[in-house]
TIKOLMAR-11080 format. One record per residue: residue number from 0; residue in one letter; x, y, z of N, C-alpha, C, O in turn. Coordinates in steps of 0.001 Angstrom, whole numbers. Each point is the difference from the previous one (the first is absolute). Layout:
# TIKOLMAR-11080
(NUM; 'a'; (X; Y; Z); (X; Y; Z); (X; Y; Z); (X; Y; Z))
...
//
This chain:
# TIKOLMAR-11080
(0; 'm'; (132170; 28540; -7576); (-251; 78; 1696); (192; 1476; 525); (1026; 631; -257))
(1; 'p'; (-1984; -150; 949); (50; 1400; 804); (1389; 277; 483); (699; -976; 269))
(2; 'v'; (-245; 2091; -137); (765; 426; 1088); (-786; 974; 1243); (-684; 1002; -211))
(3; 'l'; (970; -1553; 1405); (-913; 632; 935); (1092; 1058; 732); (1052; -396; 503))
(4; 'v'; (-1415; 1607; -523); (856; 1014; 849); (-1089; 560; 1193); (-1041; 652; -79))
(5; 'a'; (1811; -1239; 1235); (-824; 593; 1171); (824; 1086; 808); (1002; -273; 660))
(6; 's'; (-1502; 1431; -783); (798; 1076; 543); (-612; 787; 1454); (-1164; 398; -61))
(7; 'd'; (1697; -246; 947); (-426; 1003; 993); (-471; 1256; -542); (16; 244; -1207))
(8; 'l'; (-409; 502; 2037); (-667; 1330; -647); (846; 1168; 612); (942; 531; -589))
(9; 'd'; (-1442; -150; 1992); (717; 956; 585); (1249; 95; 187); (513; -946; 599))
(10; 'r'; (306; 1983; -994); (1104; 267; 71); (1131; -1144; -914); (1190; -216; 230))
(11; 't'; (-2134; -408; -1369); (636; -971; -591); (-378; 659; -1629); (836; 309; -849))
(12; 'l'; (-2189; -219; 738); (-308; 543; -1301); (-693; 1198; 144); (129; 767; -954))
(13; 'i'; (-966; -313; 2057); (-502; 1053; 213); (417; 861; 1175); (510; -653; 910))
(14; 'y'; (-593; 1816; -728); (824; 908; 1021); (-1261; 952; 443); (-810; 498; -781))
(15; 's'; (824; -360; 2187); (-399; 1315; 418); (1042; 1256; -214); (1176; -72; -357))
(16; 'a'; (-1852; 1100; 640); (871; 1193; -141); (1321; 158; 811); (1060; 499; -377))
(17; 'a'; (-1386; -1053; 1603); (1413; -163; 971); (1059; -1000; -673); (1199; 200; 193))
(18; 'a'; (-1624; -1254; -964); (753; -827; -301); (790; 37; -1321); (784; -901; -299))
(19; 'l'; (-1020; 1994; -498); (172; 91; -1143); (1456; 109; -564); (331; -406; -1114))
(20; 'a'; (700; 1153; 2250); (1327; 90; -30); (307; 402; -1387); (490; -738; -855))
(21; 'l'; (-898; 2259; 677); (152; 602; -1150); (1090; 751; 265); (-294; 1082; 508))
(22; 't'; (1645; -1302; -698); (1067; 500; 375); (754; 920; -1170); (992; 662; 306))
(23; 'm'; (-1490; -661; -1584); (350; 630; -1075); (-235; 1697; 113); (-578; 451; 989))
(24; 'p'; (865; 77; -1623); (-409; 1421; -30); (-1487; 251; -564); (-362; -768; -892))
(25; 'd'; (-452; 1669; 1278); (-1339; -234; -173); (-481; -78; -1317); (-967; -670; -363))
(26; 'a'; (1963; 1665; -615); (-104; -232; -1429); (232; -1234; -336); (-756; -139; -961))
(27; 'r'; (1381; -1006; 1133); (138; -1024; -377); (-747; -1234; 529); (139; -1171; -355))
(28; 'a'; (-1021; 1726; 1347); (-1167; -1151; 581); (-722; -649; -885); (-280; 591; -1043))
(29; 'p'; (-201; -1994; 1260); (-701; -446; -1115); (-1386; 567; 169); (-357; 580; 1026))
(30; 'r'; (-442; -785; -2133); (-1384; 328; 158); (-673; -1345; 864); (453; -1142; -65))
(31; 'l'; (-1451; 1498; 754); (-436; -1203; 1067); (-1530; -183; -680); (-472; 834; -773))
(32; 'l'; (-96; -1835; 1111); (-1441; -473; -234); (-433; -616; 1545); (568; -869; 660))
(33; 'c'; (-1663; 1578; -384); (-638; -268; 1303); (-814; -1135; -83); (-1011; 58; -700))
(34; 'v'; (1325; -1184; 1366); (-696; -1212; -391); (-660; -652; 1199); (-338; -1183; 32))
(35; 'e'; (175; 2112; 1015); (-1003; -260; 1163); (-606; 1470; 712); (799; 927; 138))
(36; 'v'; (-1929; -788; 211); (-641; 1013; 569); (-835; -473; 1322); (-916; -822; -43))
(37; 'h'; (1303; 1368; 1031); (-803; -220; 1458); (-364; 1174; 623); (720; 961; 272))
(38; 'e'; (-2166; -1151; -20); (-464; 1107; 587); (262; 1523; -702); (471; 1015; 512))
(39; 'a'; (-969; -1263; -1898); (272; 1306; -695); (1539; 370; -277); (237; 955; -740))
(40; 'r'; (842; -1705; 1330); (1175; 515; -365); (799; -964; -764); (-233; -1204; -103))
(41; 'p'; (1153; 1830; -396); (1033; -1238; -1156); (969; -556; 1151); (746; 694; 691))
(42; 'l'; (-889; -1936; -632); (1136; -596; 746); (1145; -832; -604); (1104; -2; 543))
(43; 's'; (-1356; -712; -1673); (1086; -918; -343); (560; 704; -1619); (-721; 764; -641))
(44; 'f'; (1780; -1091; 284); (443; 498; -1167); (866; -1116; -712); (526; -969; 548))
(45; 'm'; (-494; 1280; -1765); (1280; -876; -868); (219; 1127; -1295); (-832; 781; -462))
(46; 't'; (2136; -978; 94); (237; 673; -1132); (-822; -384; -1312); (-418; -1118; -302))
(47; 'e'; (282; 2360; -431); (-881; -526; -1218); (991; -926; -830); (-684; -664; -779))
(48; 't'; (1721; 435; 679); (773; -780; -705); (-322; -1459; 732); (-377; -931; -712))
(49; 'a'; (534; 745; 2163); (-447; -1141; 496); (-1477; -308; -366); (-238; -1208; 11))
(50; 'a'; (-721; 1935; -305); (-1342; -459; -204); (262; -456; -1263); (-519; -1100; -184))
(51; 'q'; (1090; 1499; -704); (44; -466; -1453); (329; -1386; 35); (-636; -890; -565))
(52; 'l'; (1779; 737; 1336); (823; -1285; 44); (-1006; -1046; 841); (-40; -1182; -340))
(53; 'l'; (-555; 1546; 1159); (-1206; -959; 703); (-792; -422; -1121); (-241; -1188; -211))
(54; 't'; (-222; 2243; -605); (-1231; -360; -1127); (674; -886; -825); (-785; -857; -406))
(55; 'e'; (1804; 720; 28); (774; -1006; -739); (425; -1341; 531); (276; -986; -683))
(56; 'l'; (-260; 1098; 2215); (258; -1072; 847); (-1225; -904; -175); (-32; -1188; -321))
(57; 'g'; (-1053; 2102; 630); (-1418; -686; -70); (-292; -808; -976); (-484; -1123; 139))
(58; 'd'; (807; 1735; -1318); (-64; -812; -1261); (813; -1169; -519); (-322; -843; -838))
(59; 'a'; (1432; 979; 1513); (747; -1142; -304); (172; -988; 928); (495; -1047; -418))
(60; 'a'; (-819; 1131; 1728); (-157; -993; 937); (-1115; -22; 1248); (-791; 943; -8))
(61; 'l'; (686; -1696; 825); (-990; -163; 823); (431; 734; 1185); (741; -616; 766))
(62; 'f'; (-1094; 1930; -437); (208; 732; 879); (-456; -73; 1385); (-1149; 440; 20))
(63; 'v'; (1455; -729; 931); (-750; -162; 1045); (316; 1034; 1219); (973; -263; 707))
(64; 'p'; (-1638; 1264; -465); (329; 963; 1197); (94; -913; 1231); (-802; -915; 188))
(65; 't'; (1809; 1201; 638); (67; -802; 1081); (505; 659; 1160); (1201; 253; 95))
(66; 't'; (-2070; 61; 846); (126; 876; 829); (-578; -463; 1742); (-846; -857; 257))
(67; 't'; (1465; 1564; 559); (-551; -85; 1681); (-1181; 597; 148); (-626; -219; 1037))
(68; 'r'; (99; 1065; -2010); (-1272; 1085; -69); (-926; -1029; 335); (110; -1207; -214))
(69; 't'; (-1237; 1967; 884); (-1509; -740; 121); (-525; -103; -1436); (465; 694; -904))
(70; 'r'; (-1470; -1604; 720); (-680; 458; -1270); (-641; 1271; -278); (-21; 424; -1155))
(71; 'k'; (-537; 261; 2171); (-333; 1503; -68); (1039; 832; -281); (-210; 828; -886))
(72; 'q'; (1356; -834; 1449); (1163; 640; -409); (616; -119; -1403); (518; 900; -661))
(73; 'y'; (-691; -2297; 316); (625; -268; -1251); (-1146; 629; -1315); (294; 489; -1091))
(74; 'q'; (-1420; -692; 1602); (-1022; 285; -1202); (-66; 1810; -188); (-564; 540; -952))
(75; 'r'; (1172; 110; 1923); (-89; 1278; -616); (1356; 491; -665); (270; 1184; -199))
(76; 'i'; (509; -2218; -102); (887; 226; -920); (-521; -19; -1545); (-770; -923; -264))
(77; 'n'; (1088; 1813; -776); (-184; -225; -1204); (1331; 125; -800); (642; 986; -363))
(78; 'l'; (-447; -2343; 213); (1451; -359; -1031); (-198; 395; -1697); (-1015; -295; -630))
(79; 'p'; (1833; 794; 227); (-41; -188; -1516); (124; -1254; -493); (501; -967; 575))
(80; 'g'; (-1028; 1019; -1789); (207; -1282; -880); (-1320; -1058; 222); (-1005; 312; 637))
(81; 'p'; (1225; -1638; -1303); (-1230; -808; 391); (-456; -375; 1424); (831; -280; 865))
(82; 'p'; (-2403; 277; -584); (34; -142; 1585); (351; -1449; 81); (-365; -822; -841))
(83; 'p'; (1166; 519; 2000); (546; -1371; 423); (-1214; -843; 335); (-996; 353; 631))
(84; 'k'; (1275; -1592; -1196); (-844; -649; 174); (-58; -919; 1405); (-1047; -502; 408))
(85; 'y'; (2316; 368; 249); (130; -253; 1307); (765; 954; 686); (712; 765; -650))
(86; 'a'; (-760; -703; 1900); (586; 808; 1175); (-61; -774; 1246); (-888; -686; 508))
(87; 'i'; (2486; 1092; -47); (-79; -862; 1456); (-66; 1069; 800); (746; 943; -260))
(88; 'c'; (-1619; -862; 1364); (-68; 1050; 1223); (259; -592; 1216); (96; -1227; 50))
(89; 'a'; (65; 2078; 1194); (119; -242; 1266); (1027; -1001; 53); (-171; -1002; 695))
(90; 'n'; (1360; 1194; -1447); (1207; -954; 189); (-135; -1213; -430); (863; -796; 372))
(91; 'g'; (-1952; 301; -1258); (-250; -1337; -293); (-1173; -500; 592); (-261; -1192; -159))
(92; 'g'; (-564; 1981; 881); (-1234; -525; 648); (-1201; 19; -875); (-989; -731; 70))
(93; 'h'; (1243; 1691; -906); (-1312; -117; -920); (661; -80; -1587); (935; 672; -436))
(94; 'l'; (-1548; -1474; -109); (415; -148; -1590); (-1330; 521; -752); (-1081; -560; 178))
(95; 'l'; (1242; 1712; -1062); (-1214; 280; -501); (212; -432; -1426); (1112; -201; -487))
(96; 'v'; (-2476; 48; -268); (-151; -737; -1146); (-989; 954; -636); (-1175; -59; 360))
(97; 'd'; (1551; 922; -1263); (-805; 1246; -633); (-749; 783; 1121); (-1179; 354; -13))
(98; 'g'; (2121; -159; 992); (-282; 848; 1321); (-727; -592; 1050); (-208; 661; 1018))
(99; 'v'; (-294; -2054; -1145); (-506; -772; 1043); (557; -866; 840); (465; -1006; -535))
(100; 't'; (-363; 1103; 1804); (817; -1051; 612); (-308; -1477; -354); (-1159; -363; -200))
(101; 'd'; (2231; -495; 126); (-209; -1374; -255); (-572; -641; 1283); (680; 350; 965))
(102; 'a'; (-1509; -1018; -685); (-443; -64; 1338); (878; -1487; 428); (477; -169; 1122))
(103; 'd'; (-392; -689; -2074); (583; -1264; 172); (1817; 639; 590); (440; -404; 1077))
(104; 'w'; (165; 1121; -1724); (1314; 299; 380); (-49; 692; 1403); (932; -83; 799))
(105; 'h'; (-2095; 777; -557); (14; 929; 1186); (-187; -1314; 1469); (650; 131; 1037))
(106; 'g'; (-1293; -896; -1184); (-359; -956; 483); (1116; -1050; 608); (172; -525; 1100))
(107; 'r'; (521; 485; -2423); (1309; -907; 469); (794; 880; 1025); (275; -469; 1104))
(108; 'v'; (178; 2020; -1536); (820; 744; 793); (-412; -18; 1536); (767; -167; 948))
(109; 'l'; (-2113; 369; -904); (-300; 105; 1355); (-67; -1422; 964); (-84; -18; 1228))
(110; 'a'; (139; -1037; -2045); (274; -1253; 752); (1249; -184; 393); (228; -541; 1082))
(111; 'r'; (899; 1021; -2016); (1251; -239; 307); (387; 1064; 1117); (987; -193; 710))
(112; 'l'; (-1647; 1124; -596); (395; 1077; 1175); (-356; -413; 1438); (627; 117; 1053))
(113; 'a'; (-1896; -666; -1357); (-494; -658; 1355); (926; -1028; 669); (295; -6; 1195))
(114; 'd'; (98; -808; -2072); (868; -1093; 219); (1425; 71; 414); (674; -858; 570))
(115; 'e'; (-267; 2338; -1064); (1684; -52; 234); (391; 1394; 969); (1080; 152; 570))
(116; 'c'; (-2154; 747; -539); (516; 1142; 635); (-957; 501; 1283); (-1185; -270; 192))
(117; 'a'; (1965; 977; 511); (-1090; 757; 1105); (-930; 762; -707); (141; 512; -1111))
(118; 'p'; (-1256; -478; 1975); (-1321; 1045; -491); (555; 1450; -178); (873; 608; 619))
(119; 'l'; (-1562; -305; -1528); (45; 1486; -304); (-335; 1069; 1261); (476; 1128; 136))
(120; 'd'; (-1356; -1759; 673); (-298; 704; 1173); (1068; 66; 970); (74; 1032; 667))
(121; 'e'; (816; -2007; -459); (974; -10; 905); (1098; 991; -518); (750; 690; 690))
(122; 'i'; (-804; -750; -1759); (1350; 1313; -800); (-465; 1286; 426); (756; 778; 581))
(123; 'r'; (-2633; -347; -975); (-94; 1143; 206); (231; 246; 1421); (615; 1020; 309))
(124; 'e'; (-1066; -1893; 680); (18; 585; 1480); (1668; 274; 176); (260; 1103; 481))
(125; 'h'; (612; -1750; -728); (1048; 175; 295); (666; 1406; -720); (923; 609; 542))
(126; 'l'; (-1428; -257; -1627); (260; 1446; -511); (-682; 975; 693); (626; 951; 469))
(127; 'm'; (-1833; -1050; -335); (-687; 944; 1067); (817; 23; 1175); (280; 1143; 360))
(128; 'a'; (160; -2016; 306); (716; 110; 1149); (1126; 418; 185); (225; 482; 1111))
(129; 't'; (786; -512; -2040); (1314; 261; -201); (275; 1383; -861); (940; 746; 278))
(130; 'a'; (-1732; -525; -1200); (444; 1072; -782); (-444; 1503; 583); (-1097; 284; 482))
(131; 'd'; (2290; 632; -665); (-322; 1152; 1025); (-823; 958; -941); (378; 242; -1146))
(132; 'p'; (-1700; 371; 1780); (-741; 888; -767); (723; 1304; -422); (-417; 789; -847))
(133; 'v'; (1883; -649; 1761); (626; 1201; -545); (417; -60; -1592); (99; 1048; -638))
(134; 'w'; (62; -1909; 230); (432; -321; -1516); (-831; -955; -814); (376; -272; -1140))
(135; 'v'; (-1608; -322; 1692); (-864; -804; -777); (-1184; 903; -151); (-680; 402; 944))
(136; 'r'; (446; -53; -2484); (-1118; 724; -450); (-1225; -713; -179); (-1068; 530; 307))
(137; 'k'; (1143; -1946; -883); (-1337; -699; -352); (461; -1446; 569); (1190; -309; 71))
(138; 'h'; (-2186; -499; 304); (131; -1363; 82); (-1002; -499; -1302); (-958; 725; -267))
(139; 'r'; (1159; -1822; -447); (-578; -466; -901); (-59; -1519; -398); (1054; -632; -73))
(140; 'v'; (-2152; 87; -163); (-210; -1472; -252); (-367; -56; -1730); (-982; 612; -420))
(141; 'a'; (1720; -1271; -349); (-290; -29; -1187); (-525; -1302; -495); (802; -930; -81))
(142; 'e'; (-2018; 744; -254); (-886; -858; -656); (-72; -1219; 1076); (-158; -1149; -414))
(143; 'd'; (266; 1398; 1668); (-97; -1224; 1097); (1001; -1176; -61); (-152; -1114; 503))
(144; 'l'; (1517; 1709; -1427); (999; -844; 6); (1305; 400; 572); (785; -822; 475))
(145; 'f'; (-587; 1960; -522); (1090; 637; 564); (-155; 1485; 794); (-995; 674; -265))
(146; 'a'; (1895; -213; 1151); (84; 1328; 372); (1065; 896; -123); (1127; -492; 57))
(147; 'y'; (-1230; 1656; -208); (1173; 1376; 77); (-418; 1113; 589); (-1130; 384; 301))
(148; 'l'; (2367; 169; -155); (-299; 1372; 971); (595; 917; -1042); (892; -250; -811))
(149; 'v'; (-1546; 1323; 996); (702; 1374; -588); (783; 651; 948); (-455; 149; 1134))
(150; 'v'; (1753; 333; -1473); (788; 577; 940); (772; 1051; -474); (327; 94; -1183))
(151; 'e'; (67; 927; 2290); (935; 805; -329); (1647; -434; -128); (749; -141; 966))
(152; 'r'; (-484; 17; -1978); (1520; -699; -279); (1017; 633; 1042); (681; -623; 814))
(153; 'e'; (-719; 1808; -985); (1177; 547; 881); (72; -30; 1480); (993; 315; 655))
(154; 'l'; (-2368; -807; -86); (-85; 63; 1415); (67; -1666; 181); (164; -432; 1141))
(155; 'l'; (-275; -381; -2110); (-130; -1545; 322); (1133; -691; 581); (1007; 121; -698))
(156; 'p'; (-850; -789; 1724); (1366; -393; 622); (158; -1402; -667); (-930; -806; 41))
(157; 'e'; (2139; 514; -668); (297; -1147; -842); (-65; -1092; 871); (-470; -1063; -407))
(158; 'e'; (956; 1207; 1765); (-33; -1386; 866); (-1404; -548; 78); (-300; -1188; 118))
(159; 'w'; (-520; 2222; -199); (-1681; -703; 77); (3; -914; -1087); (-301; -1191; 92))
(160; 'v'; (691; 1857; -1248); (-498; -822; -1432); (786; -1217; 195); (-497; -1092; -276))
(161; 'k'; (1815; 1208; 779); (737; -1505; 47); (-639; -908; 896); (-54; -1218; -171))
(162; 'e'; (-494; 1936; 1260); (-636; -1220; 950); (-1074; -300; -479); (-212; -1210; 78))
(163; 'l'; (-723; 1892; -635); (-1474; -343; -599); (698; -1431; -1106); (-366; -1159; 192))
(164; 'a'; (1049; 1413; -937); (324; -1068; -846); (400; -1150; 484); (-173; -964; -745))
(165; 'v'; (693; 755; 1847); (389; -939; 782); (-997; -1142; 435); (-130; -1197; -253))
(166; 'w'; (-609; 2282; 1148); (-1465; -369; 385); (-820; -633; -799); (-581; -1022; 364))
(167; 'a'; (406; 1658; -1786); (-803; -470; -1049); (426; -1019; -452); (-839; -881; -190))
(168; 'e'; (2266; 584; -156); (684; -1009; -455); (-507; -1596; 848); (-246; -1063; -569))
(169; 'n'; (206; 1310; 1887); (-319; -1268; 762); (-1341; -204; 142); (-417; -639; 966))
(170; 'r'; (-559; 1235; -2057); (-1355; -255; 103); (-322; -65; -1533); (-1162; 219; -343))
(171; 'g'; (2138; -514; -630); (-395; -138; -1244); (-423; 1244; -712); (-810; -103; -921))
(172; 'w'; (1298; 1299; 1273); (-149; 1167; -735); (1083; 752; -482); (1038; -481; 455))
(173; 't'; (-850; 1333; -1089); (1038; 877; -542); (-383; 1466; 0); (-1128; 478; -117))
(174; 'v'; (2323; 158; 276); (-160; 1561; 14); (844; 814; -1012); (1161; -345; -220))
(175; 's'; (-1583; 1172; -260); (316; 1068; -885); (-158; 1235; -60); (-1167; 386; 67))
(176; 'l'; (1930; 343; -168); (-137; 1516; 283); (376; 744; -1542); (1102; 56; -544))
(177; 'q'; (-2310; 438; 100); (-115; 625; -1373); (-377; 1559; 357); (-1033; 429; 515))
(178; 'g'; (2046; 185; -897); (-594; 1787; 220); (-281; 270; 1264); (779; -100; 948))
(179; 'r'; (-2043; 489; -918); (-706; 277; 1569); (-841; -1068; 362); (-920; 193; 795))
(180; 'k'; (1190; -1591; -1420); (-991; -941; 502); (839; -1254; 522); (934; -462; -657))
(181; 'i'; (-1283; 18; 1717); (464; -1238; 740); (-971; -1122; -343); (-1142; -19; 459))
(182; 'y'; (1583; -842; -1211); (-915; -1301; -439); (212; -1299; 1100); (1080; -470; 358))
(183; 'a'; (-2374; 66; 40); (301; -1386; 640); (-680; -1145; -1006); (-1159; 137; -392))
(184; 'v'; (1799; -1022; 95); (-616; -735; -1189); (254; -1569; 457); (1063; -429; 449))
(185; 'p'; (-2272; -331; -663); (427; -1520; 108); (988; -448; -910); (-101; 542; -1101))
(186; 'k'; (1076; -1404; 1214); (1058; -667; -596); (-705; -614; -1231); (276; 318; -1156))
(187; 'p'; (-1296; -1310; 1540); (-689; -833; -1474); (-606; 1081; -964); (-82; -272; -1197))
(188; 'l'; (-397; 1632; 1725); (-592; 986; -906); (1010; 728; -1136); (543; 1083; 221))
(189; 't'; (-424; -1624; -1110); (1039; 279; -1132); (-569; 283; -1025); (-1058; -525; -347))
(190; 'k'; (1933; 1771; -571); (-214; -135; -1425); (380; -978; -780); (-708; -209; -985))
(191; 's'; (1823; -587; 1183); (626; -1062; -790); (-1414; -1147; -94); (-377; -451; -1081))
(192; 'a'; (-265; 113; 2366); (-715; -1273; -362); (-1032; 385; -889); (-413; -879; -757))
(193; 'a'; (-158; 2156; 679); (-792; 558; -773); (484; -143; -1661); (-706; -507; -871))
(194; 'm'; (1733; 937; 714); (883; -21; -1282); (-101; -1527; -511); (-424; -439; -1069))
(195; 'r'; (908; -158; 2088); (70; -1568; -484); (-1303; -395; -421); (-80; -613; -1064))
(196; 'e'; (-1129; 898; 1823); (-1398; -431; -493); (-166; 488; -1285); (-561; -754; -794))
(197; 'l'; (940; 1906; 385); (-279; 412; -1300); (551; -385; -946); (-582; -435; -994))
(198; 'a'; (2018; 541; 1150); (735; -1045; -1053); (-465; -1198; -461); (-8; -312; -1191))
(199; 'l'; (-505; -594; 2385); (-566; -1334; -236); (-1277; 140; -877); (-179; -815; -904))
(200; 'r'; (-760; 1858; 1141); (-1185; 216; -460); (208; 586; -1765); (-844; -232; -865))
(201; 't'; (1684; 737; 703); (103; 711; -1323); (1235; -635; -740); (469; 518; -1014))
(202; 'g'; (64; -1746; 1614); (1093; -504; -708); (1084; 748; -338); (586; -270; -1048))
(203; 'a'; (-217; 1143; 1725); (1084; 1252; -335); (1546; -814; 159); (353; -514; 1061))
(204; 'd'; (398; 507; -2193); (1398; -682; 463); (1085; 888; 282); (1155; -403; 134))
(205; 'l'; (-1516; 1672; -35); (1112; 884; 613); (-679; 1013; 622); (-899; 655; -527))
(206; 't'; (1449; -469; 2002); (-857; 1052; 990); (1158; 916; 321); (1079; -395; 441))
(207; 'l'; (-1428; 1800; -728); (850; 1107; 593); (-677; 902; 876); (-1165; 394; -41))
(208; 'a'; (2238; -90; 973); (-556; 880; 1114); (768; 1287; 603); (1211; 159; -150))
(209; 'a'; (-1887; 574; 717); (940; 1235; 448); (-643; 473; 1251); (-1208; -84; 219))
(210; 'g'; (2250; 678; 734); (-851; 293; 1300); (1194; 731; 929); (1209; -200; -114))
(211; 'd'; (-1857; 1082; 1042); (1038; 751; 635); (557; -210; 1430); (1039; 420; 510))
(212; 's'; (-2216; -1335; 79); (-118; -81; 1383); (28; -1369; 497); (-315; -907; -769))
(213; 'l'; (742; 595; 2271); (68; -1229; 568); (-1011; -935; -516); (297; -1180; -188))
(214; 'l'; (-1538; 1662; -63); (-1421; -702; -353); (231; -372; -1264); (-711; -906; -433))
(215; 'd'; (1685; 1464; -411); (103; -320; -1365); (1121; -1148; -260); (293; -397; -1128))
(216; 'a'; (233; -32; 2214); (1365; -778; -162); (-538; -1492; -430); (571; -624; -894))
(217; 'd'; (-1571; 161; 1507); (-494; -1513; -222); (-313; 167; -1375); (562; -921; -591))
(218; 'l'; (-1284; 1758; -345); (-365; 99; -1186); (1275; -72; -864); (109; -811; -920))
(219; 'l'; (965; 1799; 1296); (872; 93; -1116); (1106; -1524; -73); (642; -362; -986))
(220; 'l'; (-697; -347; 2410); (808; -1056; -39); (-1077; -1144; -754); (554; -990; -477))
(221; 'a'; (-1984; 1076; 355); (-639; -921; -501); (38; 295; -1773); (-229; -943; -757))
(222; 'a'; (473; 2032; 329); (-33; 224; -1196); (1195; -529; -893); (1047; -315; 565))
(223; 'd'; (-1157; 213; -1854); (1094; -541; -895); (1039; 1342; 125); (1203; -153; 211))
(224; 'r'; (-1717; 1238; -340); (884; 1427; -47); (-359; 884; 463); (-994; 487; -538))
(225; 'g'; (1569; 255; 1795); (-617; 945; 481); (1068; 1553; 5); (1188; 26; -321))
(226; 'w'; (-1999; 1124; 765); (790; 997; -206); (-689; 1012; 1368); (-1177; 5; 358))
(227; 'r'; (2220; 733; 178); (-240; 626; 1087); (438; 1525; -116); (1129; 154; -465))
(228; 'p'; (-1750; 877; 771); (673; 1182; -38); (1223; 417; 908); (398; -779; 866))
(229; 'g'; (232; 2076; -1074); (921; 260; 1109); (-189; 914; 970); (821; 778; 486))
(230; 'h'; (-2231; -962; -181); (-503; 455; 1522); (-924; -1229; 599); (-180; -1081; -561))
(231; 'g'; (-329; 1471; 1754); (-859; -1082; 743); (684; -675; 953); (1145; 384; 239))
(232; 'e'; (-1732; -1602; 552); (396; -629; 800); (993; -781; -360); (987; -76; 732))
(233; 'l'; (-1069; -729; -2055); (859; -1078; -575); (1360; 976; -382); (1106; -411; 351))
(234; 'a'; (-1196; 1418; -913); (1160; 853; -535); (928; 29; 1445); (1100; -546; 83))
(235; 'e'; (-1719; 1243; 963); (594; 306; 1342); (534; -1051; 308); (1172; 252; 278))
(236; 'a'; (-1440; -1569; -146); (351; -1219; 379); (1207; -487; -1011); (829; -781; 466))
(237; 'e'; (-720; 1147; -1625); (848; -339; -985); (-447; -1532; -227); (828; -906; -91))
(238; 'w'; (-2239; 703; 7); (-487; -1397; -102); (260; -509; -1572); (-53; 775; -955))
(239; 't'; (256; -1773; 875); (118; -562; -1467); (-133; -1609; 125); (-1; -662; 1038))
(240; 'a'; (-108; 225; -2337); (-362; -1260; -448); (178; -636; -1323); (-126; 769; -953))
(241; 'p'; (416; -2113; 661); (863; -314; -937); (-642; 536; -1367); (818; 75; -916))
(242; 'a'; (-2080; 298; 618); (-823; 142; -1172); (-355; 1899; 60); (-651; 595; -859))
(243; 'l'; (1232; -4; 2002); (-606; 1178; -42); (1033; 1059; -402); (1204; -181; 184))
(244; 'a'; (-1664; 1194; -688); (817; 1150; -465); (-344; 1179; 943); (-1165; 214; 335))
(245; 'a'; (2206; 548; 87); (-71; 1101; 950); (478; 1263; -903); (1146; 226; -389))
(246; 'l'; (-2381; 580; 144); (235; 981; -799); (282; 1242; 700); (-638; 318; 1003))
(247; 'p'; (1603; 425; -1509); (417; 1413; 788); (-1213; 1198; 62); (36; 797; 937))
(248; 'e'; (-1022; -705; -1881); (-791; 1020; -285); (-759; 1; 1656); (-191; -1040; 630))
(249; 'r'; (-125; 2240; -188); (-1109; -16; 1125); (-1058; 1263; -557); (152; 957; -758))
(250; 'g'; (-1307; -1504; 1569); (-1215; 915; -194); (-737; -241; -1294); (-27; -1088; -575))
(251; 'v'; (-405; 1887; 277); (-1059; -213; -1192); (625; -378; -1395); (-713; -455; -894))
(252; 'l'; (2037; 651; 735); (910; -176; -1135); (244; -1625; 192); (282; -602; -1035))
(253; 'a'; (-353; -70; 2103); (23; -1363; 105); (-753; -812; -470); (351; -1065; -509))
(254; 'g'; (-1789; 1578; 654); (-1314; -301; -475); (287; -421; -1708); (-405; -1012; -573))
(255; 'e'; (1096; 1949; 92); (61; 189; -1420); (1123; -1043; -489); (-159; -749; -964))
(256; 'r'; (1222; 799; 1698); (850; -1159; -126); (-467; -1376; 52); (280; -788; -903))
(257; 'i'; (-911; 487; 1817); (-725; -1402; 370); (-720; -180; -1155); (419; -987; -606))
(258; 'l'; (-1538; 1661; -71); (-676; -314; -1088); (526; 10; -1066); (-723; -519; -850))
(259; 'r'; (1997; 995; 340); (940; -324; -985); (421; -1337; 116); (-78; -780; -950))
(260; 'e'; (632; 387; 2331); (703; -1309; 263); (-1332; -905; -318); (214; -973; -724))
(261; 'f'; (-1352; 1141; 1104); (-1129; -1054; -286); (-110; -128; -1362); (85; -1122; -500))
(262; 'l'; (-245; 2009; -117); (4; -193; -1516); (1124; -601; -835); (6; -804; -933))
(263; 'r'; (693; 1294; 1415); (1476; -813; -706); (-22; -1418; 290); (48; -776; -954))
(264; 'a'; (-131; 207; 2454); (-160; -1310; 156); (-1209; -641; -811); (200; -1060; -593))
(265; 'v'; (-1413; 1654; 549); (-1059; -497; -676); (197; -458; -1444); (-580; -990; -446))
(266; 'r'; (1601; 1908; -425); (73; -32; -1378); (1132; -730; -390); (239; -253; -1181))
(267; 'e'; (649; -187; 2357); (1129; -513; -276); (-418; -1622; -751); (-977; -613; 428))
(268; 'p'; (1744; 105; -1443); (-644; -1417; -775); (276; -856; 1395); (807; 380; 848))
(269; 'r'; (-1552; -1527; -741); (-109; -1071; 1120); (140; -1145; -769); (-449; -44; -1145))
(270; 'q'; (1215; -1189; 1829); (702; -1070; -633); (-1727; -722; 369); (-265; -1160; -316))
//
């Protein structure tokens, strides 16, 4: 029976230059591999050791990249190891099979959102009306499923984020602040639902997961075992769960540790 490993990508397995957290002396910094280029510039990295571990993981388990990124944003990532057969994009809104959206799954997601949440247009209008141009750099909609803002964090009022979260909660949406982005996501749009679907399809008898943000909490709760790094929304909130291991590592070295933990769990004898 396969082991299914559903892992968040950004700030979990791959890291922007700003998120690397290279606190050691320069001469002791790990060698890095660029895994994403955008507009001819290197954008995301992992350590060379992590790249080797991910290759081993791809051979030993069913590795499923699981991200809030859009399909287009995901597809510019070039991960080491065997190309994943499955990927979860748009926070569960798209389930890719060999790089192509599974239309049946996407249709089921859209039907549930229509039944349970306020429409995206209402959320967008509220963001446009209340977010101050002084600290908002970009307004974005992802895959016609959810919205996010790119902001100047040092200028962002904490009270505004709290008020937005309460307003959204009453309309069936959730709010997450990750780095310079504020996400507004419908509650039924979850990574965990897509992971469960893949576990059913593949007959996986063990599910492993990792993530750093509030949008990963449902994934970590749904998995048989989960890990979170020492940075990110979940670490800041000291969030925990019965089958969750909170790791001390921060930055790109946390990605390396998470992959070691995945491999250890995959290789453990199972009853």
